[in-house]
LUMLO-277439 format. One record per residue (C-alpha): residue number from 1; y, x, z. Coordinates in nm, 4 decimals. Layout:
N
<resi->NUM | py->Y | px->X | pz->Z>
...
//
This chain:
302
<resi->1 | py->4.6529 | px->-2.9501 | pz->-1.2875>
<resi->2 | py->4.3511 | px->-3.0208 | pz->-1.0715>
<resi->3 | py->4.0107 | px->-3.1292 | pz->-1.1940>
<resi->4 | py->3.6527 | px->-3.0561 | pz->-1.1008>
<resi->5 | py->3.3465 | px->-2.9338 | pz->-1.2839>
<resi->6 | py->3.1778 | px->-3.2591 | pz->-1.1867>
<resi->7 | py->3.4466 | px->-3.4567 | pz->-1.3701>
<resi->8 | py->3.3989 | px->-3.2492 | pz->-1.6850>
<resi->9 | py->3.0214 | px->-3.2925 | pz->-1.6673>
<resi->10 | py->3.0726 | px->-3.6680 | pz->-1.6286>
<resi->11 | py->3.2904 | px->-3.6903 | pz->-1.9415>
<resi->12 | py->3.0457 | px->-3.4848 | pz->-2.1488>
<resi->13 | py->2.7466 | px->-3.6900 | pz->-2.0338>
<resi->14 | py->2.9174 | px->-4.0226 | pz->-2.1119>
<resi->15 | py->3.0338 | px->-3.8881 | pz->-2.4483>
<resi->16 | py->2.6788 | px->-3.7828 | pz->-2.5386>
<resi->17 | py->2.4958 | px->-4.0930 | pz->-2.4111>
<resi->18 | py->2.7647 | px->-4.3544 | pz->-2.4800>
<resi->19 | py->2.6824 | px->-4.5241 | pz->-2.1527>
<resi->20 | py->2.8070 | px->-4.4781 | pz->-1.7975>
<resi->21 | py->2.4841 | px->-4.5893 | pz->-1.6313>
<resi->22 | py->2.2621 | px->-4.3492 | pz->-1.8271>
<resi->23 | py->2.5131 | px->-4.0671 | pz->-1.7730>
<resi->24 | py->2.5123 | px->-4.1341 | pz->-1.3982>
<resi->25 | py->2.1316 | px->-4.1284 | pz->-1.3928>
<resi->26 | py->2.1229 | px->-3.7924 | pz->-1.5747>
<resi->27 | py->2.3710 | px->-3.6393 | pz->-1.3312>
<resi->28 | py->2.2005 | px->-3.7823 | pz->-1.0222>
<resi->29 | py->2.5026 | px->-3.9957 | pz->-0.9392>
<resi->30 | py->2.5819 | px->-4.3637 | pz->-0.9124>
<resi->31 | py->2.7560 | px->-4.5488 | pz->-1.1919>
<resi->32 | py->3.0611 | px->-4.6422 | pz->-0.9786>
<resi->33 | py->3.1029 | px->-4.2809 | pz->-0.8603>
<resi->34 | py->3.0778 | px->-4.1454 | pz->-1.2131>
<resi->35 | py->3.3223 | px->-4.4045 | pz->-1.3469>
<resi->36 | py->3.5679 | px->-4.3112 | pz->-1.0733>
<resi->37 | py->3.5343 | px->-3.9400 | pz->-1.1616>
<resi->38 | py->3.6217 | px->-4.0153 | pz->-1.5234>
<resi->39 | py->3.9175 | px->-4.2352 | pz->-1.4238>
<resi->40 | py->4.0482 | px->-3.9655 | pz->-1.1903>
<resi->41 | py->4.0329 | px->-3.7067 | pz->-1.4697>
<resi->42 | py->4.2091 | px->-3.9433 | pz->-1.7099>
<resi->43 | py->4.4800 | px->-3.9960 | pz->-1.4502>
<resi->44 | py->4.5187 | px->-3.6207 | pz->-1.4031>
<resi->45 | py->4.5422 | px->-3.5676 | pz->-1.7804>
<resi->46 | py->4.7583 | px->-3.8769 | pz->-1.8263>
<resi->47 | py->4.5550 | px->-3.9787 | pz->-2.1305>
<resi->48 | py->4.2684 | px->-4.2167 | pz->-2.1966>
<resi->49 | py->3.9448 | px->-4.0393 | pz->-2.2917>
<resi->50 | py->3.7255 | px->-4.3454 | pz->-2.3607>
<resi->51 | py->3.7709 | px->-4.6854 | pz->-2.5130>
<resi->52 | py->3.5593 | px->-4.9174 | pz->-2.3005>
<resi->53 | py->3.4392 | px->-5.2627 | pz->-2.3949>
<resi->54 | py->3.1541 | px->-5.4719 | pz->-2.2651>
<resi->55 | py->2.9494 | px->-5.3609 | pz->-2.5676>
<resi->56 | py->3.0312 | px->-4.9935 | pz->-2.6168>
<resi->57 | py->3.1941 | px->-4.6791 | pz->-2.4841>
<resi->58 | py->3.3638 | px->-4.4600 | pz->-2.7430>
<resi->59 | py->3.5732 | px->-4.1462 | pz->-2.7245>
<resi->60 | py->3.9383 | px->-4.1724 | pz->-2.8083>
<resi->61 | py->4.1021 | px->-3.9095 | pz->-3.0267>
<resi->62 | py->4.2135 | px->-3.7303 | pz->-2.7103>
<resi->63 | py->3.8638 | px->-3.7696 | pz->-2.5707>
<resi->64 | py->3.7063 | px->-3.6048 | pz->-2.8755>
<resi->65 | py->3.9466 | px->-3.3124 | pz->-2.8538>
<resi->66 | py->3.8806 | px->-3.2770 | pz->-2.4819>
<resi->67 | py->3.5020 | px->-3.2974 | pz->-2.5305>
<resi->68 | py->3.4972 | px->-3.0251 | pz->-2.7965>
<resi->69 | py->3.6966 | px->-2.7771 | pz->-2.5914>
<resi->70 | py->3.5403 | px->-2.8693 | pz->-2.2577>
<resi->71 | py->3.1899 | px->-2.8225 | pz->-2.3974>
<resi->72 | py->3.2794 | px->-2.4678 | pz->-2.5023>
<resi->73 | py->3.4269 | px->-2.3969 | pz->-2.1613>
<resi->74 | py->3.1216 | px->-2.5365 | pz->-1.9851>
<resi->75 | py->2.8974 | px->-2.3152 | pz->-2.1960>
<resi->76 | py->3.1038 | px->-2.0133 | pz->-2.0885>
<resi->77 | py->3.0742 | px->-2.1177 | pz->-1.7254>
<resi->78 | py->2.6973 | px->-2.1595 | pz->-1.7634>
<resi->79 | py->2.6731 | px->-1.8117 | pz->-1.9125>
<resi->80 | py->2.8862 | px->-1.6688 | pz->-1.6320>
<resi->81 | py->2.6681 | px->-1.8365 | pz->-1.3697>
<resi->82 | py->2.3537 | px->-1.7114 | pz->-1.5426>
<resi->83 | py->2.4921 | px->-1.3581 | pz->-1.5612>
<resi->84 | py->2.5814 | px->-1.3608 | pz->-1.1910>
<resi->85 | py->2.2371 | px->-1.4928 | pz->-1.1005>
<resi->86 | py->2.0726 | px->-1.2255 | pz->-1.3161>
<resi->87 | py->2.2703 | px->-0.9582 | pz->-1.1318>
<resi->88 | py->2.1769 | px->-1.1052 | pz->-0.7948>
<resi->89 | py->1.8091 | px->-1.1255 | pz->-0.8943>
<resi->90 | py->1.8168 | px->-0.7709 | pz->-1.0418>
<resi->91 | py->1.7261 | px->-0.8981 | pz->-1.3863>
<resi->92 | py->2.0194 | px->-0.7025 | pz->-1.5304>
<resi->93 | py->2.2840 | px->-0.4569 | pz->-1.4200>
<resi->94 | py->2.3774 | px->-0.0900 | pz->-1.4244>
<resi->95 | py->2.4052 | px->0.1762 | pz->-1.1544>
<resi->96 | py->2.5903 | px->0.5051 | pz->-1.1952>
<resi->97 | py->2.4678 | px->0.7699 | pz->-0.9491>
<resi->98 | py->2.6234 | px->1.1094 | pz->-0.8809>
<resi->99 | py->2.4049 | px->1.3724 | pz->-0.7115>
<resi->100 | py->2.3843 | px->1.7518 | pz->-0.6761>
<resi->101 | py->2.1646 | px->1.9177 | pz->-0.9408>
<resi->102 | py->1.8577 | px->1.9822 | pz->-0.7246>
<resi->103 | py->1.8483 | px->1.6346 | pz->-0.5762>
<resi->104 | py->1.9060 | px->1.4915 | pz->-0.9227>
<resi->105 | py->1.6161 | px->1.6945 | pz->-1.0625>
<resi->106 | py->1.3727 | px->1.6873 | pz->-0.7722>
<resi->107 | py->1.4129 | px->1.3443 | pz->-0.6147>
<resi->108 | py->1.5922 | px->1.1005 | pz->-0.8433>
<resi->109 | py->1.3371 | px->1.0918 | pz->-1.1299>
<resi->110 | py->1.0616 | px->0.9449 | pz->-0.9125>
<resi->111 | py->1.3015 | px->0.6993 | pz->-0.7505>
<resi->112 | py->1.4259 | px->0.5856 | pz->-1.0918>
<resi->113 | py->1.0728 | px->0.5451 | pz->-1.2308>
<resi->114 | py->0.9687 | px->0.3268 | pz->-0.9378>
<resi->115 | py->1.2932 | px->0.1280 | pz->-0.9424>
<resi->116 | py->1.2738 | px->0.0610 | pz->-1.3171>
<resi->117 | py->0.9117 | px->-0.0501 | pz->-1.2819>
<resi->118 | py->1.0333 | px->-0.3243 | pz->-1.0467>
<resi->119 | py->1.3625 | px->-0.3989 | pz->-1.2230>
<resi->120 | py->1.3338 | px->-0.3060 | pz->-1.5930>
<resi->121 | py->1.6565 | px->-0.4847 | pz->-1.6812>
<resi->122 | py->1.8730 | px->-0.2576 | pz->-1.4648>
<resi->123 | py->1.9975 | px->0.0654 | pz->-1.6224>
<resi->124 | py->2.0345 | px->0.3754 | pz->-1.4036>
<resi->125 | py->2.2730 | px->0.6524 | pz->-1.5112>
<resi->126 | py->2.2644 | px->0.9907 | pz->-1.3374>
<resi->127 | py->2.5371 | px->1.2538 | pz->-1.3202>
<resi->128 | py->2.4325 | px->1.5909 | pz->-1.1758>
<resi->129 | py->2.7476 | px->1.7524 | pz->-1.0401>
<resi->130 | py->2.8812 | px->1.9434 | pz->-0.7411>
<resi->131 | py->2.9774 | px->1.7871 | pz->-0.4115>
<resi->132 | py->3.3517 | px->1.7707 | pz->-0.4840>
<resi->133 | py->3.2944 | px->1.5807 | pz->-0.8071>
<resi->134 | py->3.0487 | px->1.3467 | pz->-0.6357>
<resi->135 | py->3.3072 | px->1.2501 | pz->-0.3767>
<resi->136 | py->3.5835 | px->1.2136 | pz->-0.6357>
<resi->137 | py->3.3626 | px->1.0068 | pz->-0.8664>
<resi->138 | py->3.2644 | px->0.7623 | pz->-0.5924>
<resi->139 | py->3.6191 | px->0.7355 | pz->-0.4578>
<resi->140 | py->3.7552 | px->0.6553 | pz->-0.8045>
<resi->141 | py->3.4841 | px->0.4012 | pz->-0.8816>
<resi->142 | py->3.3416 | px->0.6074 | pz->-1.1674>
<resi->143 | py->3.0146 | px->0.6354 | pz->-0.9739>
<resi->144 | py->2.8626 | px->0.3489 | pz->-0.7769>
<resi->145 | py->2.6694 | px->0.5773 | pz->-0.5434>
<resi->146 | py->2.6888 | px->0.9408 | pz->-0.4411>
<resi->147 | py->2.3955 | px->1.1244 | pz->-0.2871>
<resi->148 | py->2.3962 | px->1.4479 | pz->-0.0914>
<resi->149 | py->2.5105 | px->1.6142 | pz->0.2284>
<resi->150 | py->2.8815 | px->1.6094 | pz->0.2966>
<resi->151 | py->3.0764 | px->1.8033 | pz->0.5582>
<resi->152 | py->3.3599 | px->1.5527 | pz->0.5671>
<resi->153 | py->3.4588 | px->1.2418 | pz->0.3777>
<resi->154 | py->3.7713 | px->1.0407 | pz->0.3145>
<resi->155 | py->3.8043 | px->0.7386 | pz->0.5461>
<resi->156 | py->3.7594 | px->0.5134 | pz->0.2415>
<resi->157 | py->3.3989 | px->0.6245 | pz->0.1916>
<resi->158 | py->3.1011 | px->0.4971 | pz->0.3873>
<resi->159 | py->2.7796 | px->0.6886 | pz->0.4634>
<resi->160 | py->2.4337 | px->0.5352 | pz->0.4487>
<resi->161 | py->2.1841 | px->0.7878 | pz->0.5934>
<resi->162 | py->1.8543 | px->0.8083 | pz->0.4053>
<resi->163 | py->1.6819 | px->1.0968 | pz->0.5823>
<resi->164 | py->1.7376 | px->1.3968 | pz->0.8072>
<resi->165 | py->1.6838 | px->1.7081 | pz->0.6013>
<resi->166 | py->1.5620 | px->1.9988 | pz->0.8172>
<resi->167 | py->1.5555 | px->2.3557 | pz->0.6957>
<resi->168 | py->1.2174 | px->2.4993 | pz->0.5984>
<resi->169 | py->1.0743 | px->2.8398 | pz->0.5309>
<resi->170 | py->0.9492 | px->2.8930 | pz->0.1749>
<resi->171 | py->0.7100 | px->3.1832 | pz->0.1177>
<resi->172 | py->0.4127 | px->3.2805 | pz->-0.1020>
<resi->173 | py->0.0830 | px->3.1091 | pz->-0.0059>
<resi->174 | py->-0.0728 | px->3.4386 | pz->0.1011>
<resi->175 | py->0.2199 | px->3.5390 | pz->0.3222>
<resi->176 | py->0.1291 | px->3.5791 | pz->0.6930>
<resi->177 | py->0.3884 | px->3.3144 | pz->0.7926>
<resi->178 | py->0.2192 | px->3.0596 | pz->0.5645>
<resi->179 | py->-0.0652 | px->3.0412 | pz->0.8189>
<resi->180 | py->0.1699 | px->2.8915 | pz->1.0788>
<resi->181 | py->0.2567 | px->2.5200 | pz->1.0532>
<resi->182 | py->0.5964 | px->2.5837 | pz->1.2135>
<resi->183 | py->0.7121 | px->2.9454 | pz->1.2337>
<resi->184 | py->1.0221 | px->3.0211 | pz->1.4379>
<resi->185 | py->1.3463 | px->3.1809 | pz->1.3292>
<resi->186 | py->1.2547 | px->3.4969 | pz->1.5197>
<resi->187 | py->0.9527 | px->3.5343 | pz->1.2919>
<resi->188 | py->1.1914 | px->3.6002 | pz->1.0040>
<resi->189 | py->1.3057 | px->3.9293 | pz->1.1531>
<resi->190 | py->1.2402 | px->4.2098 | pz->0.9077>
<resi->191 | py->1.1451 | px->3.9756 | pz->0.6244>
<resi->192 | py->1.3248 | px->4.0299 | pz->0.2904>
<resi->193 | py->1.5387 | px->3.7160 | pz->0.2824>
<resi->194 | py->1.6529 | px->3.5483 | pz->-0.0362>
<resi->195 | py->1.9692 | px->3.3632 | pz->0.0640>
<resi->196 | py->2.2086 | px->3.1337 | pz->-0.1114>
<resi->197 | py->2.5649 | px->3.2555 | pz->-0.1476>
<resi->198 | py->2.8350 | px->3.1701 | pz->0.1027>
<resi->199 | py->2.9686 | px->2.8932 | pz->-0.1211>
<resi->200 | py->2.6629 | px->2.6876 | pz->-0.0223>
<resi->201 | py->2.6587 | px->2.4715 | pz->0.2886>
<resi->202 | py->2.2926 | px->2.5676 | pz->0.3270>
<resi->203 | py->2.3933 | px->2.9308 | pz->0.3784>
<resi->204 | py->2.6082 | px->2.8294 | pz->0.6762>
<resi->205 | py->2.3111 | px->2.6554 | pz->0.8397>
<resi->206 | py->2.0915 | px->2.9605 | pz->0.7806>
<resi->207 | py->2.3530 | px->3.1809 | pz->0.9449>
<resi->208 | py->2.3554 | px->2.9466 | pz->1.2456>
<resi->209 | py->1.9781 | px->2.9801 | pz->1.2700>
<resi->210 | py->1.9892 | px->3.3592 | pz->1.2762>
<resi->211 | py->2.2807 | px->3.3636 | pz->1.5209>
<resi->212 | py->2.0964 | px->3.1272 | pz->1.7538>
<resi->213 | py->1.8061 | px->3.3718 | pz->1.7906>
<resi->214 | py->2.0447 | px->3.6690 | pz->1.7893>
<resi->215 | py->1.9016 | px->3.8199 | pz->1.4742>
<resi->216 | py->2.1143 | px->3.9858 | pz->1.2027>
<resi->217 | py->2.1222 | px->3.8190 | pz->0.8621>
<resi->218 | py->2.0908 | px->4.0820 | pz->0.5906>
<resi->219 | py->1.9819 | px->3.9168 | pz->0.2667>
<resi->220 | py->1.7708 | px->4.1145 | pz->0.0242>
<resi->221 | py->1.9024 | px->3.8903 | pz->-0.2561>
<resi->222 | py->2.1828 | px->3.6343 | pz->-0.2799>
<resi->223 | py->2.1675 | px->3.3636 | pz->-0.5466>
<resi->224 | py->2.3626 | px->3.0521 | pz->-0.6330>
<resi->225 | py->2.0794 | px->2.8127 | pz->-0.7197>
<resi->226 | py->1.7863 | px->2.6883 | pz->-0.5138>
<resi->227 | py->1.5610 | px->2.7085 | pz->-0.8188>
<resi->228 | py->1.6414 | px->3.0785 | pz->-0.8519>
<resi->229 | py->1.5595 | px->3.1406 | pz->-0.4864>
<resi->230 | py->1.2222 | px->2.9708 | pz->-0.5295>
<resi->231 | py->1.1482 | px->3.1702 | pz->-0.8423>
<resi->232 | py->1.2165 | px->3.4961 | pz->-0.6579>
<resi->233 | py->0.9872 | px->3.3870 | pz->-0.3752>
<resi->234 | py->0.7138 | px->3.3008 | pz->-0.6247>
<resi->235 | py->0.7534 | px->3.6498 | pz->-0.7712>
<resi->236 | py->0.6835 | px->3.8019 | pz->-0.4289>
<resi->237 | py->1.0346 | px->3.9342 | pz->-0.3719>
<resi->238 | py->1.0817 | px->3.7769 | pz->-0.0309>
<resi->239 | py->1.1091 | px->3.4505 | pz->0.1617>
<resi->240 | py->1.3846 | px->3.1918 | pz->0.1667>
<resi->241 | py->1.5139 | px->2.9114 | pz->0.3888>
<resi->242 | py->1.5980 | px->2.5882 | pz->0.2102>
<resi->243 | py->1.6270 | px->2.2135 | pz->0.2722>
<resi->244 | py->1.3202 | px->1.9914 | pz->0.2848>
<resi->245 | py->1.3924 | px->1.8349 | pz->-0.0535>
<resi->246 | py->1.3360 | px->2.1764 | pz->-0.2136>
<resi->247 | py->0.9635 | px->2.1000 | pz->-0.1701>
<resi->248 | py->0.9830 | px->1.8850 | pz->-0.4808>
<resi->249 | py->1.1332 | px->2.1724 | pz->-0.6796>
<resi->250 | py->0.8626 | px->2.4066 | pz->-0.5459>
<resi->251 | py->0.5796 | px->2.2063 | pz->-0.7025>
<resi->252 | py->0.3915 | px->2.4097 | pz->-0.9600>
<resi->253 | py->0.5163 | px->2.7398 | pz->-0.8160>
<resi->254 | py->0.3254 | px->2.9884 | pz->-0.6024>
<resi->255 | py->0.5340 | px->2.8832 | pz->-0.3041>
<resi->256 | py->0.4612 | px->2.6869 | pz->0.0130>
<resi->257 | py->0.7012 | px->2.5306 | pz->0.2593>
<resi->258 | py->0.6696 | px->2.5449 | pz->0.6373>
<resi->259 | py->0.8836 | px->2.3705 | pz->0.8973>
<resi->260 | py->1.1103 | px->2.6059 | pz->1.0901>
<resi->261 | py->1.1231 | px->2.5649 | pz->1.4661>
<resi->262 | py->1.3027 | px->2.7123 | pz->1.7658>
<resi->263 | py->1.5541 | px->2.5783 | pz->1.6784>
<resi->264 | py->1.5118 | px->2.2943 | pz->1.4294>
<resi->265 | py->1.8253 | px->2.2937 | pz->1.2151>
<resi->266 | py->1.9115 | px->2.0276 | pz->0.9621>
<resi->267 | py->2.1593 | px->1.7803 | pz->0.8269>
<resi->268 | py->2.1588 | px->1.4250 | pz->0.6987>
<resi->269 | py->2.1134 | px->1.3334 | pz->0.3364>
<resi->270 | py->2.3298 | px->1.0279 | pz->0.2810>
<resi->271 | py->2.4322 | px->0.7824 | pz->0.0155>
<resi->272 | py->2.8074 | px->0.7298 | pz->-0.0045>
<resi->273 | py->3.0023 | px->0.4401 | pz->-0.1505>
<resi->274 | py->3.3560 | px->0.3018 | pz->-0.1129>
<resi->275 | py->3.3891 | px->0.1134 | pz->0.2138>
<resi->276 | py->3.6221 | px->-0.1435 | pz->0.0583>
<resi->277 | py->3.3790 | px->-0.2414 | pz->-0.2187>
<resi->278 | py->3.0515 | px->-0.4194 | pz->-0.1523>
<resi->279 | py->2.7382 | px->-0.2592 | pz->-0.2891>
<resi->280 | py->2.5912 | px->-0.4518 | pz->-0.5786>
<resi->281 | py->2.2412 | px->-0.5957 | pz->-0.5316>
<resi->282 | py->2.1095 | px->-0.3290 | pz->-0.7696>
<resi->283 | py->2.2790 | px->-0.0471 | pz->-0.5771>
<resi->284 | py->2.1399 | px->-0.1769 | pz->-0.2468>
<resi->285 | py->1.7892 | px->-0.2029 | pz->-0.3915>
<resi->286 | py->1.8073 | px->0.1467 | pz->-0.5406>
<resi->287 | py->1.9242 | px->0.2913 | pz->-0.2086>
<resi->288 | py->1.6217 | px->0.1372 | pz->-0.0358>
<resi->289 | py->1.3891 | px->0.2748 | pz->-0.3029>
<resi->290 | py->1.5462 | px->0.6201 | pz->-0.2797>
<resi->291 | py->1.5013 | px->0.6222 | pz->0.0985>
<resi->292 | py->1.1292 | px->0.5487 | pz->0.0604>
<resi->293 | py->1.0809 | px->0.8160 | pz->-0.2056>
<resi->294 | py->1.2629 | px->1.0852 | pz->-0.0069>
<resi->295 | py->1.0613 | px->1.0089 | pz->0.3048>
<resi->296 | py->0.7372 | px->1.0421 | pz->0.1116>
<resi->297 | py->0.8445 | px->1.3850 | pz->-0.0095>
<resi->298 | py->0.9237 | px->1.5037 | pz->0.3426>
<resi->299 | py->0.6505 | px->1.6689 | pz->0.5478>
<resi->300 | py->0.5614 | px->1.5431 | pz->0.8964>
<resi->301 | py->0.7402 | px->1.7140 | pz->1.1823>
<resi->302 | py->0.5861 | px->2.0096 | pz->1.3592>
//
């Protein structure tokens, strides 16, 4: 069975107004075109919807039944259209984001605050988990977006770079290296180094830095969490090398960050999402907001 929304609107307008001319005027149509639309629908249904005389237009029994059900259906369509338009205009919606704990704690709160100020009808849910669970959550559709640095990804996932995240030196404010805007890796020789454990991708980058300048890496302390490394630095137990976004976690601590040069070593922080599913308007807008927030948190290059 084939019929159009315009035909249904024509029947409902004639039924309400009892007149083809007034119904055509309401719908921005001509009376002959509207009459033809009604006749075509009656032919498709094989039933007469209106009794027409020169003095009146009245619904038949079939017409009344059709009107009652069609009106409900049209209301549902109107609600569906309104819902879709609300999603497109970011008046409503929901985003589920998966991110590693430090990024979730240090970067996402500000991005969410700014995003919700612009789009208060969109809910943002955050899941702070490890990299493997981020990838699995995005691939399965449980999370709309994943944020982090990823060594490799399934072909079904797409990367959207948001910033290059270079390694930085973190030390106490009164440390001699704090006076340099961009100390080199060789300057770390002999410093008590607080390193992340080998399970961390950051540790691999730090090892590359030391190997590049042909210096041995002998950590004074090895910890699992970036927050722990910063706390040990604040206590005066050594220095550490961490990603740029650790600056946000260092706020309020007796720790300063300095860009590391010769060589500059870093990686990309990216947003991932399934390549076979389009990002929702809300997810696209949040990604843009996140990119701006992360760039504000990053220091200028040396």
